[in-house]
C-alpha positions as CSV (number, residue, x, y, z in Angstrom):
1,M,14.9,-4.7,-3.9
2,S,14.2,-7.9,-2.1
3,A,11.2,-9.9,-3.4
4,R,10.1,-11.0,0.0
5,V,10.3,-7.5,1.5
6,T,8.5,-6.0,-1.5
7,R,5.7,-8.6,-1.3
8,L,5.4,-8.1,2.4
9,R,5.0,-4.3,1.9
10,M,2.5,-4.8,-0.8
11,W,0.5,-7.2,1.4
12,W,0.6,-4.6,4.2
13,D,-0.6,-1.9,1.7
14,D,-3.6,-4.1,0.6
15,A,-4.4,-5.5,4.0
16,F,-7.4,-3.4,5.0
17,W,-8.3,-5.7,7.9
18,V,-5.1,-5.7,9.9
19,I,-5.5,-2.4,11.7
20,P,-9.2,-3.0,12.6
21,L,-8.3,-6.4,13.9
22,T,-5.6,-4.7,16.0
23,G,-8.4,-2.6,17.5
24,L,-10.2,-5.7,18.5
25,V,-7.2,-7.2,20.1
26,V,-6.5,-4.0,22.0
27,A,-10.0,-4.0,23.3
28,V,-9.6,-7.5,24.7
29,V,-6.3,-6.6,26.4
30,V,-7.7,-3.4,27.9
31,D,-10.7,-5.3,29.2
32,W,-8.4,-7.8,30.9
33,I,-6.3,-5.0,32.5
34,V,-9.4,-3.0,33.6
35,D,-11.2,-6.1,34.9
36,A,-8.2,-6.8,37.2
37,A,-8.3,-3.2,38.5
38,D,-12.1,-3.6,39.1
39,E,-11.5,-6.7,41.1
40,A,-8.8,-5.0,43.1
41,F,-10.9,-2.1,44.1
42,A,-14.3,-3.8,44.1
43,D,-15.0,-3.4,47.8
44,S,-14.1,0.3,47.9
45,V,-16.2,1.1,44.9
46,A,-19.1,-1.0,46.2
47,E,-19.2,1.1,49.4
48,L,-19.6,4.3,47.3
49,A,-22.6,2.9,45.3
50,L,-21.8,5.1,42.3
51,L,-23.5,2.9,39.7
52,S,-26.4,0.4,39.8
53,P,-26.2,-2.9,37.9
54,S,-29.4,-2.0,35.9
55,A,-28.0,1.4,34.8
56,S,-24.7,-0.1,33.9
57,V,-26.3,-2.8,31.8
58,T,-28.4,-0.3,29.9
59,F,-25.4,2.0,29.4
60,L,-23.0,-0.7,28.1
61,A,-25.7,-2.4,26.0
62,S,-26.5,0.9,24.4
63,I,-22.9,1.6,23.6
64,G,-22.2,-1.9,22.2
65,G,-25.4,-2.1,20.0
66,G,-25.3,1.5,19.0
67,M,-21.7,1.4,17.8
68,V,-22.4,-1.7,15.7
69,T,-25.2,0.1,13.9
70,F,-23.3,3.3,13.7
71,T,-20.2,1.6,12.3
72,G,-22.3,0.0,9.5
73,F,-24.0,3.2,8.6
74,V,-20.8,5.3,8.6
75,F,-18.8,3.0,6.4
76,S,-21.7,2.6,4.0
77,V,-21.7,6.3,3.5
78,V,-17.9,6.3,3.1
79,L,-18.1,3.5,0.5
80,L,-20.7,5.5,-1.4
81,M,-18.4,8.6,-1.3
82,I,-15.6,6.4,-2.6
83,Q,-17.7,5.0,-5.4
84,F,-18.8,8.5,-6.4
85,G,-15.1,9.6,-6.4
86,S,-14.0,6.6,-8.5
87,S,-16.7,7.1,-11.1
88,S,-16.0,10.8,-11.3
89,Y,-12.1,10.5,-11.5
90,S,-10.9,7.0,-12.2
91,P,-11.6,3.5,-11.1
92,R,-7.9,3.2,-10.2
93,T,-8.4,5.7,-7.4
94,V,-10.4,3.2,-5.3
95,A,-7.2,1.7,-3.9
96,Y,-6.0,5.2,-3.1
97,F,-9.1,5.8,-0.9
98,L,-9.2,2.3,0.7
99,R,-5.5,2.4,1.7
100,S,-6.1,5.5,3.9
101,R,-4.7,4.7,7.3
102,V,-7.1,7.2,8.8
103,T,-10.1,5.1,7.6
104,Q,-8.6,1.9,8.9
105,S,-7.7,3.5,12.3
106,V,-11.2,4.9,12.7
107,L,-12.7,1.5,12.0
108,A,-10.3,0.0,14.6
109,I,-11.6,2.5,17.2
110,F,-15.2,1.7,16.3
111,V,-14.6,-2.1,16.5
112,G,-12.7,-1.8,19.7
113,T,-15.4,0.3,21.3
114,S,-18.1,-2.2,20.5
115,A,-16.1,-5.2,21.6
116,Y,-15.0,-3.6,24.9
117,A,-18.6,-2.6,25.7
118,F,-19.8,-6.1,25.3
119,L,-16.9,-7.6,27.3
120,A,-17.6,-5.2,30.1
121,L,-21.3,-6.0,30.0
122,I,-20.5,-9.7,30.6
123,S,-18.7,-8.9,33.8
124,I,-21.7,-7.2,35.5
125,G,-23.0,-9.5,38.2
126,S,-20.2,-12.0,37.6
127,A,-18.5,-14.2,40.2
128,G,-21.8,-14.9,42.0
129,R,-22.2,-11.2,43.0
130,D,-25.5,-9.9,41.7
131,T,-24.6,-6.3,42.7
132,Y,-21.1,-6.3,41.2
133,V,-20.6,-3.4,38.8
134,P,-17.2,-2.9,37.0
135,F,-16.9,0.8,37.7
136,F,-13.6,1.3,35.8
137,G,-15.0,-0.8,33.0
138,V,-18.0,1.5,32.6
139,L,-15.7,4.5,32.8
140,V,-13.3,3.2,30.1
141,S,-16.4,2.4,27.9
142,L,-17.3,6.1,28.2
143,L,-13.8,7.1,27.2
144,F,-14.0,4.7,24.2
145,L,-17.3,6.3,23.2
146,L,-15.8,9.8,23.3
147,A,-12.8,8.6,21.3
148,S,-15.2,7.1,18.7
149,L,-17.0,10.5,18.3
150,V,-13.7,12.3,17.8
151,A,-12.6,9.6,15.3
152,F,-15.9,10.0,13.4
153,L,-15.2,13.7,13.0
154,A,-11.7,13.0,11.8
155,L,-13.0,10.4,9.4
156,I,-15.4,12.9,7.8
157,Q,-12.7,15.5,7.5
158,N,-10.3,12.9,5.9
159,V,-12.7,11.5,3.4
160,A,-14.1,14.9,2.4
161,G,-10.5,16.2,2.0
162,R,-9.3,13.2,0.0
163,I,-12.3,13.1,-2.4
164,R,-11.7,16.7,-3.6
165,V,-10.1,16.7,-7.0
166,D,-7.3,19.2,-6.0
167,A,-6.3,17.2,-3.0
168,L,-6.4,13.9,-5.0
169,L,-4.1,15.3,-7.7
170,S,-1.8,16.8,-5.2
171,D,-1.5,13.6,-3.2
172,L,-0.8,11.5,-6.3
173,G,2.0,13.9,-7.2
174,K,3.5,13.8,-3.7
175,I,3.4,10.0,-3.6
176,A,5.0,9.7,-7.0
177,R,7.7,12.3,-6.2
178,R,8.6,10.4,-3.0
179,A,9.0,7.2,-5.1
180,L,11.2,8.8,-7.8
181,P,14.4,9.1,-5.6
182,R,14.4,5.4,-5.2
183,H,14.6,5.0,-8.9
184,S,17.1,7.8,-9.7
185,P,20.7,7.2,-10.6
186,G,21.9,8.8,-7.4
187,A,19.8,6.7,-5.1
188,R,21.8,5.2,-2.2
189,G,24.9,7.1,-3.2
190,Q,25.4,5.2,-6.5
191,R,26.4,6.8,-9.7
192,A,25.4,6.1,-13.3
193,A,28.0,5.2,-15.8
194,V,28.0,4.9,-19.6
195,L,28.7,1.5,-21.1
196,D,30.7,1.8,-24.4
197,A,30.3,-1.8,-25.4
198,A,27.8,-4.1,-23.8
199,P,27.7,-7.6,-25.1
200,D,24.5,-8.5,-27.0
201,I,22.9,-11.9,-26.3
202,E,19.5,-11.4,-27.9
203,D,20.4,-13.5,-30.9
204,G,21.7,-16.6,-29.1
205,G,20.4,-16.7,-25.6
206,A,17.9,-19.0,-23.9
207,V,14.5,-17.4,-23.3
208,V,13.2,-17.2,-19.7
209,R,9.4,-17.1,-19.5
210,H,7.1,-16.2,-16.7
211,R,5.5,-19.2,-15.0
212,G,3.4,-17.6,-12.3
213,D,0.0,-15.8,-12.3
214,T,-1.0,-12.9,-14.5
215,G,-0.2,-9.5,-13.0
216,Q,1.9,-6.3,-13.3
217,G,5.6,-6.0,-13.0
218,V,6.5,-4.3,-9.7
219,G,10.3,-4.7,-9.6
220,I,13.2,-7.0,-10.1
221,D,15.1,-8.7,-7.2
222,V,18.6,-7.8,-8.4
223,A,20.4,-9.3,-5.4
224,R,18.8,-12.7,-6.0
225,A,19.5,-12.5,-9.8
226,E,23.1,-11.8,-9.0
227,R,23.4,-14.8,-6.8
228,M,21.8,-17.0,-9.5
229,A,24.0,-15.6,-12.2
230,A,27.1,-16.2,-10.1
231,R,26.1,-19.8,-9.3
232,S,25.4,-20.6,-13.0
233,G,28.2,-18.5,-14.5
234,V,25.9,-16.9,-17.1
235,E,24.8,-13.5,-18.1
236,V,21.1,-12.5,-17.9
237,V,19.2,-9.6,-19.5
238,F,15.8,-8.9,-18.0
239,Q,13.4,-7.5,-20.7
240,V,10.5,-6.4,-18.6
241,R,10.2,-3.2,-16.6
242,V,8.1,-1.8,-13.8
243,G,4.5,-1.4,-14.9
244,D,4.5,-4.0,-17.7
245,G,1.7,-6.5,-17.9
246,I,3.0,-10.0,-17.4
247,A,1.1,-13.2,-18.2
248,P,2.1,-16.9,-18.0
249,G,4.5,-17.5,-20.8
250,T,5.6,-13.9,-21.2
251,R,9.3,-13.5,-22.1
252,V,10.9,-11.9,-19.1
253,A,14.7,-12.5,-19.7
254,L,17.4,-13.9,-21.9
255,V,20.3,-16.0,-20.6
256,A,23.6,-16.4,-22.4
257,A,23.5,-20.1,-22.3
258,D,22.0,-23.1,-24.2
259,S,19.8,-24.1,-21.3
260,V,18.5,-22.3,-18.1
261,V,19.0,-24.1,-14.8
262,E,18.1,-21.3,-12.4
263,R,14.5,-19.9,-12.1
264,F,15.3,-16.4,-13.1
265,D,11.6,-15.7,-13.6
266,R,11.2,-15.7,-9.8
267,C,13.4,-12.6,-9.7
268,V,10.6,-10.6,-11.4
269,I,8.2,-9.4,-8.8
270,V,4.6,-9.6,-10.1
271,H,1.6,-8.2,-8.3
272,R,-2.1,-8.2,-9.3
273,E,-2.1,-4.4,-9.7
274,R,0.3,-1.6,-10.2
275,S,1.6,0.3,-7.1
276,L,2.1,4.0,-6.7
277,K,4.9,3.3,-4.2
278,Y,7.0,1.1,-6.6
279,D,5.8,2.4,-10.0
280,P,6.1,6.2,-10.2
281,V,4.8,6.2,-13.8
282,Y,1.5,4.8,-12.5
283,A,0.7,8.2,-11.0
284,L,1.0,9.8,-14.5
285,R,-1.4,7.2,-15.8
286,I,-4.0,8.1,-13.1
287,L,-3.5,11.8,-13.8
288,T,-4.1,11.1,-17.4
289,D,-7.3,9.1,-16.6
290,V,-8.6,11.9,-14.5
291,G,-8.0,14.5,-17.2
292,L,-9.6,12.4,-19.9
293,R,-12.6,11.5,-17.8
294,A,-13.1,15.2,-16.9
295,L,-13.3,16.0,-20.7
296,S,-15.9,13.3,-21.3
297,P,-19.4,14.5,-22.3
298,A,-20.8,12.9,-19.1
299,I,-18.7,15.1,-16.8
300,N,-17.6,18.0,-18.9
301,D,-15.2,19.6,-16.4
302,P,-12.4,21.3,-18.2
303,T,-11.1,22.9,-15.0
304,T,-10.3,19.5,-13.6
305,A,-8.6,18.5,-16.9
306,V,-6.4,21.6,-16.7
307,R,-5.5,20.9,-13.1
308,A,-4.5,17.3,-14.1
309,L,-2.3,18.7,-17.0
310,E,-0.6,21.1,-14.6
311,R,0.2,18.3,-12.1
312,S,1.4,16.1,-15.0
313,K,3.7,18.9,-16.2
314,R,5.3,19.3,-12.8
315,Y,5.8,15.6,-12.6
316,C,7.1,14.9,-16.1
317,G,10.3,16.9,-15.6
318,P,11.8,14.8,-12.8
319,L,10.3,11.6,-14.3
320,R,11.9,12.3,-17.7
321,R,15.4,12.9,-16.2
322,C,15.0,9.9,-14.0
323,H,14.0,7.5,-16.8
324,S,16.6,8.9,-19.3
325,A,19.4,8.1,-16.9
326,R,18.0,5.2,-15.0
327,F,16.2,3.0,-17.6
328,G,18.1,3.8,-20.8
329,F,15.3,5.7,-22.5
330,G,17.8,8.1,-24.1
331,P,20.1,7.3,-27.1
332,E,23.0,6.2,-25.0
333,R,23.4,3.0,-23.1
334,A,23.4,3.8,-19.4
335,A,24.3,1.8,-16.3
336,S,21.6,1.4,-13.8
337,S,21.6,2.9,-10.3
338,C,23.4,-0.3,-9.3
339,A,26.4,0.5,-11.3
340,G,29.5,-0.4,-9.3
341,R,27.8,-3.4,-7.9
342,R,28.8,-6.8,-9.4
343,G,27.4,-7.4,-12.8
344,V,24.3,-5.3,-12.8
345,T,23.7,-2.9,-15.7
346,S,20.9,-1.5,-17.7
347,L,20.7,-0.9,-21.4
348,T,18.3,-0.2,-24.2
349,S,17.6,-3.2,-26.4
350,R,17.2,-3.1,-30.2
351,S,13.5,-2.7,-29.8
352,G,14.0,0.4,-27.6
353,R,12.6,-1.3,-24.5
354,C,14.4,-1.2,-21.2
355,S,16.4,-4.2,-20.2
356,R,18.4,-5.0,-17.1
357,R,21.6,-6.9,-17.5
358,V,23.0,-9.2,-14.8
359,C,26.3,-11.0,-15.3
360,P,28.4,-13.0,-12.8
361,H,31.5,-10.8,-13.2
362,R,32.3,-7.2,-12.6
363,R,32.6,-5.0,-15.7
């Protein structure tokens, strides 16, 4: 996987503010369009005298101020529900709740409604016309308000559904099963192959250590490592795997050379936390946490523990087959899913840990 694309995706997953900010931008654009329509039909609407300036001011001010207060109250309740769920299940489920696109979209609608109401309020009596009322602006504000009420109901349904333990365990399993095919030997039409004799460079290679910040291993940029190995004419074995904790100075790779010229440590993608999308084993970790916490004396919920075990059992079968073939957890040395591509293989090191081998020539 490309390091830039992966980091961009992880940023998008963690960026809670992007969709709400989009709602604000949409409100500004809609106000500009509707204001142009009001200016075009101002004379016709003024003759009908459908709205008075004082009633419009009261209506728009109520929508804008009320939505600000309502947004703060609703999301305070949502955060309390998330806190309750994380304390009952696992602290690692907080990211699962906050990354809900429904929650972010509802916040975008609330922010857009408040912003549009205030923008429409400013235009009342503008351009030196004391009796000017943006009829279409008031009408669109009403539509925004109705959309906010519908979004509020959807938010309650979504949060109440996600916080239930059965729904939580089911969603974790689904997310992990969707991620497993990307790590399986048959992904992208590639086939695993057995390496009868893979050269060992653990005794005489140069050590590559991590120079960045502390975090969790998310993946390895194989394409970039291939290019570096081809330029240097060396063979590289990466000794970290997805989910490993990586700190500055951690040994991440070995290079079959006396000295290392390329920055092979930059091929290891490190993030501040593990990701369900790129680390399927992380779902098993969360399921284990939920089961253990359910059996604690403070909660004492054996039914939840049994449900967590059931989900783990359904998940461990595909995970075991994937890891045995893909990462070399079995007794044999197995090529990675990139077998057939130039110089990228995977094997089990002497310590039994998974390694990824990159060499500049095709085996």
